C-alpha positions in Angstrom: 0.1 0.0 0.1 2.8 2.4 0.8 4.3 1.5 -2.5 1.3 2.6 -4.3 0.8 5.8 -2.5 4.6 6.6 -3.2 3.8 6.2 -7.1 0.8 8.5 -6.5 3.1 11.2 -5.0 5.7 10.7 -7.5 3.1 11.2 -10.2 1.9 14.4 -8.6 5.4 15.7 -8.2 6.4 15.1 -11.8 3.3 17.1 -12.7 4.1 19.9 -10.5 7.9 20.2 -11.5 7.0 20.0 -15.3 3.8 22.2 -15.0 1.9 19.5 -17.0 -1.6 17.8 -16.2 -1.5 15.0 -13.7 -4.0 13.1 -16.0 -1.6 13.5 -18.8 1.2 11.9 -16.5 -0.9 9.1 -15.6 -2.0 8.3 -19.5 1.5 8.4 -20.3 2.4 5.9 -17.3 -0.3 3.8 -18.7 1.0 3.9 -22.3 4.5 3.2 -20.9 3.3 -0.1 -19.1 1.5 -1.3 -22.0 4.8 -0.7 -24.1 6.7 -2.6 -21.5 4.0 -5.6 -21.5 4.5 -5.9 -25.5 8.0 -6.0 -25.0 7.9 -8.8 -22.4 4.7 -11.0 -23.7 4.7 -10.2 -27.7 3.6 -7.2 -29.8 0.1 -7.7 -29.5 -2.6 -5.3 -29.1 -4.6 -6.5 -26.2 -3.0 -5.1 -23.0 -4.9 -2.6 -20.9 -3.6 -0.9 -17.7 -5.9 0.3 -14.9 -4.4 2.9 -12.1 -6.6 3.8 -9.0 -6.0 7.3 -8.6 -6.8 7.3 -4.9 -5.0 4.0 -3.9 -2.3 4.3 -6.4 -2.7 0.6 -7.3 -1.6 -0.3 -10.8 -2.7 -3.4 -12.8 -1.7 -4.6 -16.1 -4.5 -7.0 -17.8 -4.1 -8.9 -20.7 -7.3 -9.3 -22.9 -7.6 -13.3 -24.0 -10.1 -15.3 -25.9 -11.3 -18.5 -24.3 -10.6 -21.4 -26.7 -10.5 -25.1 -26.3 -7.2 -25.4 -28.0 -4.3 -22.6 -27.6 -2.6 -21.8 -30.7 -1.7 -18.2 -29.9 -0.7 -17.9 -25.9 -0.5 -14.2 -26.0 -4.2 -13.6 -27.1 -5.8 -17.0 -26.1 -6.6 -18.8 -22.9 -7.8 -22.3 -22.0 -11.2 -22.8 -20.5 -10.0 -23.9 -17.0 -7.6 -21.2 -16.6 -10.1 -18.7 -17.8 -12.9 -20.2 -15.2 -10.0 -19.4 -12.4 -10.6 -15.6 -13.3 -14.2 -15.8 -14.3 -16.4 -18.7 -13.1 -18.8 -17.9 -15.9 -16.4 -18.2 -18.6 -17.4 -20.0 -21.5 -15.7 -20.9 -25.2 -15.6 -17.5 -27.4 -15.9 -15.3 -24.1 -13.2 -12.8 -23.4 -11.3 -12.7 -19.8 -8.7 -10.3 -18.5 -5.7 -11.9 -17.1 -3.7 -10.2 -14.7 0.0 -9.8 -15.3 2.7 -9.7 -12.6 4.9 -6.6 -12.9 7.7 -8.5 -11.3 7.6 -10.9 -14.6 8.3 -7.9 -17.0 11.9 -7.6 -16.5 14.5 -5.0 -16.2 14.6 -4.1 -20.0 10.8 -3.6 -20.2 10.8 -1.5 -16.9 13.3 0.5 -18.3 11.6 1.1 -21.5 8.7 2.2 -19.5 10.8 4.7 -17.8 12.1 6.2 -20.8 8.9 6.2 -22.4 7.4 8.3 -19.3 10.4 10.6 -19.2 10.1 11.2 -23.2 6.3 11.8 -22.8 6.3 14.0 -19.9 9.3 16.3 -21.6 7.2 16.4 -24.8 4.3 17.8 -22.9 6.3 20.1 -20.8 7.7 21.6 -24.2 4.4 21.8 -25.6 3.0 23.8 -22.6 6.0 26.0 -22.8 5.5 26.6 -26.4 1.8 27.5 -26.0 2.7 29.7 -23.1 5.2 31.8 -25.1 3.4 31.8 -28.1 0.6 33.5 -26.2 3.2 36.1 -25.1 4.4 37.0 -28.6 4.4 40.9 -28.8 5.4 41.3 -25.2 8.5 42.3 -23.3 10.4 39.8 -21.5 13.7 39.9 -19.8 16.2 37.2 -19.2 19.8 36.5 -17.8 22.6 36.0 -20.4 23.9 32.5 -20.3 26.3 32.5 -23.3 27.0 34.3 -26.5 27.0 31.7 -29.5 28.0 32.9 -32.9 27.2 36.3 -32.2 23.6 35.2 -30.9 22.8 36.2 -27.0 21.4 33.1 -25.2 19.3 34.1 -22.3 17.5 32.1 -19.6 14.0 33.1 -19.1 13.3 30.6 -16.2 11.3 27.9 -17.9 12.6 28.5 -21.3 15.7 29.4 -23.4 15.7 32.3 -25.5 17.9 33.9 -28.3 18.5 37.3 -29.3 19.7 36.7 -33.0 23.0 39.2 -34.0 20.5 40.9 -36.4 18.1 41.9 -33.7 20.7 43.5 -31.7 21.8 47.2 -31.1 25.1 47.5 -32.9 26.7 49.3 -29.9 25.8 47.2 -27.0 28.0 44.6 -25.6 26.9 41.9 -22.9 28.5 39.8 -20.4 27.4 36.7 -18.7 24.8 37.1 -16.1 23.7 40.5 -17.4 19.9 41.3 -17.4 18.6 42.0 -20.9 15.1 43.0 -21.9 13.8 42.1 -25.3 10.4 42.1 -27.6 9.2 38.5 -28.0 8.6 38.3 -32.1 8.9 34.8 -32.8 8.8 31.3 -31.0 10.0 28.3 -32.7 9.6 24.6 -32.2 13.0 22.8 -32.0 14.6 19.5 -30.9 15.8 21.2 -27.7 12.4 22.5 -27.0 10.8 26.0 -27.9 13.0 28.7 -29.0 12.0 32.0 -28.0 13.3 34.9 -30.0 13.8 38.4 -28.8 14.6 41.7 -30.6 16.3 44.7 -29.3 15.9 46.9 -32.5 11.9 46.1 -33.3 9.8 49.1 -33.4 7.1 47.9 -31.1 9.9 47.5 -28.3 9.9 51.4 -28.1 6.1 51.4 -28.0 6.1 48.6 -25.0 8.6 50.6 -23.1 6.6 53.6 -23.4 3.6 52.1 -22.3 5.6 50.7 -19.2 7.0 54.2 -18.2 4.2 56.4 -19.1 0.8 55.5 -17.1 -0.9 57.7 -19.3 -0.4 55.7 -22.1 -1.3 52.2 -20.1 -4.4 53.9 -19.2 -5.5 54.8 -22.6 -5.1 58.6 -22.2 -2.1 59.1 -24.4 -2.2 57.2 -27.6 1.2 56.2 -29.5 0.3 56.4 -33.4 3.4 55.5 -34.9 7.3 54.5 -34.0 10.2 54.8 -36.3 13.4 53.6 -35.1 17.1 53.7 -36.1 18.1 51.1 -33.6 20.8 52.6 -31.1 21.2 55.8 -32.9 17.7 57.9 -33.1 13.9 57.0 -33.0 10.8 59.1 -33.3 7.1 58.5 -32.0 4.0 60.3 -33.0 1.8 60.7 -29.8 -1.7 62.3 -29.1 -3.9 62.8 -26.2 -7.8 61.9 -25.7 -7.9 64.5 -22.7 -7.2 68.3 -23.7 -5.9 68.6 -20.2 -2.9 66.2 -20.8 0.1 67.1 -22.9 0.8 64.1 -24.7 4.5 65.1 -25.3 4.8 66.4 -21.8 3.6 63.0 -20.3 6.0 61.1 -22.4 8.8 63.1 -21.3 8.0 63.5 -17.8 9.5 65.7 -14.9 12.9 67.0 -16.0 13.0 64.3 -18.8 13.0 61.4 -16.1 10.4 59.2 -18.1 12.3 59.4 -21.5 15.6 59.3 -20.2 14.7 56.0 -18.5 13.8 54.8 -22.0 17.1 56.5 -23.3 19.4 54.4 -21.0 17.5 51.1 -21.5 18.3 51.5 -25.5 22.0 52.4 -25.0 21.4 56.2 -25.5 19.1 56.2 -28.4 17.9 59.6 -29.1 13.9 59.8 -29.1 12.0 62.7 -30.7 8.4 63.0 -29.4 6.2 64.4 -32.1 2.5 65.5 -31.8 0.5 63.6 -34.0 -2.2 65.0 -36.2 -4.7 64.1 -38.8 -3.8 67.1 -41.5 -0.9 65.1 -43.5 1.1 68.5 -44.2 1.5 69.6 -40.6 2.1 65.9 -39.5 5.1 65.9 -41.9 6.4 68.9 -40.9 6.5 68.1 -37.5 7.9 64.5 -38.3 10.8 66.4 -39.8 11.9 68.4 -36.8 14.2 70.1 -36.1 14.2 71.3 -39.3 12.0 74.1 -40.3 9.9 73.4 -43.3 8.7 76.2 -45.6 5.8 74.3 -47.5 4.3 70.8 -48.0 2.6 69.8 -51.0 1.0 66.5 -50.8 -0.5 64.1 -53.4 -3.2 61.8 -52.0 -3.1 59.6 -55.0 0.3 58.4 -54.8 0.6 59.2 -51.2 3.6 61.3 -51.9 4.9 64.7 -50.7 7.1 67.4 -51.7 8.6 69.3 -48.8 10.0 72.8 -49.5 13.0 73.9 -47.0 15.2 76.6 -47.3 18.5 76.3 -48.4 20.3 76.3 -44.8 17.6 73.9 -43.8 18.0 71.5 -46.2 20.9 69.4 -44.7 19.2 69.6 -41.2 15.7 68.0 -42.8 17.8 65.2 -44.7 19.8 64.6 -41.6 23.1 62.6 -41.5 23.2 59.9 -43.9 19.4 60.6 -44.4 18.6 59.7 -41.2 16.0 62.4 -40.1 14.1 62.1 -43.6 14.0 58.1 -43.4 12.5 58.1 -40.0 10.1 60.8 -41.0 9.1 58.7 -44.0 8.6 55.5 -41.4 6.5 57.7 -39.1 4.3 59.5 -41.6 3.9 56.6 -43.9 4.5 59.3 -46.8 7.0 59.0 -49.6 8.8 62.2 -49.1 10.9 64.4 -51.6 12.9 67.3 -49.7 13.8 70.0 -52.1 14.6 73.8 -51.9 12.4 76.4 -53.3 14.7 76.9 -56.2 14.7 73.4 -57.0 11.1 73.5 -56.7 10.3 76.2 -59.3 12.9 74.5 -61.6 10.5 71.4 -61.6 7.4 73.5 -62.0 8.8 75.0 -64.9 10.0 71.7 -66.4 6.4 70.3 -65.7 4.8 73.6 -67.6 7.3 72.9 -70.6 6.0 69.2 -70.4 2.4 70.2 -70.4 3.0 72.4 -73.6 4.5 69.8 -75.5 1.8 67.3 -74.7 -0.9 69.5 -75.5 0.6 69.0 -79.2 -0.9 65.8 -79.3 -4.6 65.8 -80.8 -6.9 65.1 -78.1 -4.9 65.8 -75.1 -6.5 68.4 -72.7 -5.1 70.5 -70.2 -6.2 68.1 -67.4 -4.8 65.0 -69.4 -1.7 66.7 -69.8 -0.9 67.6 -66.5 -1.9 63.8 -65.5 0.6 62.7 -67.8 3.1 65.0 -66.8 2.8 64.2 -63.0 2.8 60.4 -64.0 6.2 60.6 -65.4 5.5 61.1 -69.1 7.2 64.2 -69.8 7.2 64.4 -73.5 5.5 63.0 -76.6 8.4 60.7 -77.2 7.9 59.3 -73.8 4.3 58.4 -74.7 5.3 56.8 -77.8 7.9 54.4 -76.2 5.6 53.6 -73.1 3.6 50.4 -72.9 -0.3 50.8 -73.3 -0.6 49.1 -69.6 1.3 51.9 -68.3 -0.5 54.5 -70.0 -3.8 53.1 -68.6 -2.7 53.6 -65.1 -2.6 57.5 -65.9 -6.1 59.3 -64.4 -8.3 60.1 -67.3 -6.9 57.2 -69.7 -8.7 54.2 -67.9 -11.3 53.9 -70.6 -11.3 51.1 -73.1 -9.0 51.9 -76.1 -8.0 55.4 -74.8 -4.4 54.7 -73.8 -3.5 52.7 -77.3 -5.0 55.4 -79.3 -2.9 57.9 -77.7 0.2 56.0 -78.1 -0.7 55.5 -81.7 -1.0 59.6 -82.0 2.2 59.9 -80.3 4.2 57.4 -82.6 2.8 59.2 -85.7 3.6 62.9 -84.1 7.4 61.5 -83.5 8.0 60.0 -86.9 6.4 63.2 -88.6 8.7 65.5 -86.4 11.8 63.5 -87.1 11.0 63.5 -90.9 10.9 67.4 -90.6 14.2 67.4 -88.5 12.5 68.8 -85.7 13.8 68.4 -82.3 11.8 66.7 -79.5 12.2 66.6 -75.7 13.7 63.4 -74.5 11.7 60.3 -73.4 12.9 60.1 -69.8 13.7 62.4 -67.0 17.1 61.3 -66.8 17.8 62.0 -70.3 16.2 65.6 -69.7 18.2 66.2 -66.9 21.4 64.9 -68.6 20.4 67.8 -71.2 20.0 70.4 -68.7 23.4 69.6 -67.2 25.2 69.5 -70.5 23.5 73.1 -71.3 24.4 74.5 -67.7 28.0 73.4 -68.1 28.1 75.0 -71.4 26.9 78.3 -69.8 29.1 78.0 -67.2 32.0 77.4 -69.6 31.0 80.3 -71.9 30.7 82.6 -68.6 34.2 81.5 -67.3 35.6 82.2 -70.7 33.9 85.5 -70.8 35.2 86.4 -67.3 38.7 85.0 -68.1 38.8 87.5 -71.2 37.5 90.4 -69.1 40.0 90.0 -66.5 43.1 89.6 -69.2 41.9 92.7 -70.7 41.7 94.6 -67.3 45.1 93.1 -66.6 46.6 94.3 -69.9 44.8 97.8 -69.1 46.6 97.9 -65.7 49.8 96.9 -67.1 49.7 99.8 -69.8 48.7 102.2 -67.3 51.6 101.1 -65.0 53.8 101.5 -67.8 52.5 104.9 -68.6 52.7 105.9 -64.9 56.3 104.6 -64.8 57.5 106.8 -67.6 55.8 109.8 -66.2 57.7 109.1 -63.1 60.9 108.9 -64.8 60.5 112.1 -66.7 59.4 113.6 -63.3 62.5 112.5 -61.8 64.8 113.8 -64.5 63.3 117.2 -64.3 63.7 117.2 -60.4 67.3 116.4 -60.9 68.2 119.1 -63.6 66.2 121.8 -61.4 68.4 120.7 -58.3 71.4 121.0 -60.5 70.8 124.6 -61.6 70.1 125.5 -57.9 73.4 124.0 -56.9 75.5 126.1 -59.3 73.9 129.4 -58.1 74.4 128.3 -54.4 78.3 127.8 -55.3 78.5 131.1 -56.9 76.9 132.8 -54.1 79.0 131.1 -51.8 82.3 132.3 -53.6 81.3 136.0 -53.2 80.8 135.7 -49.7 84.1 134.1 -49.0 86.2 137.1 -51.1 86.8 139.1 -48.0 90.3 137.3 -47.5 91.6 139.4 -50.5 90.0 142.6 -49.0 91.8 142.6 -45.7 95.2 143.7 -46.9 93.7 146.8 -48.6 92.0 147.6 -45.3 94.9 147.4 -43.1 97.3 149.6 -45.3 96.0 152.8 -44.8 96.4 152.1 -40.9 100.0 151.3 -41.3 100.6 154.4 -43.5 99.0 156.4 -40.8 100.9 155.0 -38.2 104.2 155.4 -40.0 103.4 159.2 -40.5 103.0 159.4 -36.9 106.3 158.0 -36.2 107.8 160.4 -38.4 
């Protein structure tokens, strides 16, 4: 009795540890005992197992038919032996013979044990798979066990998870024992059990992190409309509020940026722009391209495309480093964006008008059809002549039966007549047209450069002639000054000679004095 109770306790313990149903464990044990009976008594399909869940008593029974002469002992039993089991047994009736478990043998019991372990393990894996398959699109965390071929292997407790290399943020580095959070995006079945795949780069990870950090999002007051990420570098989210008293951007940022900074730290310094969402596409696109200032947005609802016009000094800021800002804006808004300056926009507008003028030369092409053709990429009559009729049918206004084919025929005839007259037509593709414009621009630039060089050479020649004249005048002036200086020198010398002549006059003056003195002495 104690052994039977131990079996019941063991079954209950297995069910608890492996988190599987106890009934499943009991059924698995029954199947294992049937397999052991077949291994011991022959591969017949006449074995049954009875397990009392209360007492734990296990009984293996062999179902046999009562016969007069036994030819197959595995499934037949004699009358006398049958009546020992059931006193009412008769020929042709069925009785259940109880088998002694001790007779099964060690190998049969080992087989039963292996079957039990295998079935319980499969049941456990199935239960874990169902559990985590129901948790797809949620965030879970695990402890790093190892890094294998670039993939990070995590222990989630009851399952093993992996973050593939392509789902990791490039700058992040992990060590064994680190705790990592990730977004569950897939659960795979494998021989080793369920394989849970996590992502650190999925845009929804950012959405889930904000829902965790911002109570207003969890309560449904603030809604995240779209998420765009360049993992580890930069991200943008668009938010709105159902309550006019709640600022959606302020709620996500938190006091002194506490909420958004917690997410930035979780994502290894990924910068996050929080954009107020609005239904008006042009305003939403302008906000999505922040911090750049947008001058104007022209939307095309049919193509879901927009031309964004910015000032020259805002162009690089709107596009961003390696196109990062514009790519995030495209992801956030869902619109195709063409960011250009006003000068480029005016040039394209002029090109569009030129295309419309040429397309109007075709018979049956109205102003509206010419605009539809030009905006759809058909910039000339030649482009229509070379296009497929199926492509022309995609142009608004040419959906009717035969309209596109008739327009193509008229375009082909127009091109042939123009070429026969030697007239020049616009190219068929925008690339060819731009190449012509670049060539013309280069020719104009070369001509302008030649004219500037000629003007500069003429100016240099004039300056050289003027310098030569100035030099000659300076030489003449210097010579004249030198001559004047020479004449003044001669006059100065003459004057000096007259002033120094008293040396000759002194004797004449002294002579009378001597004579007087002589006379006085006499």
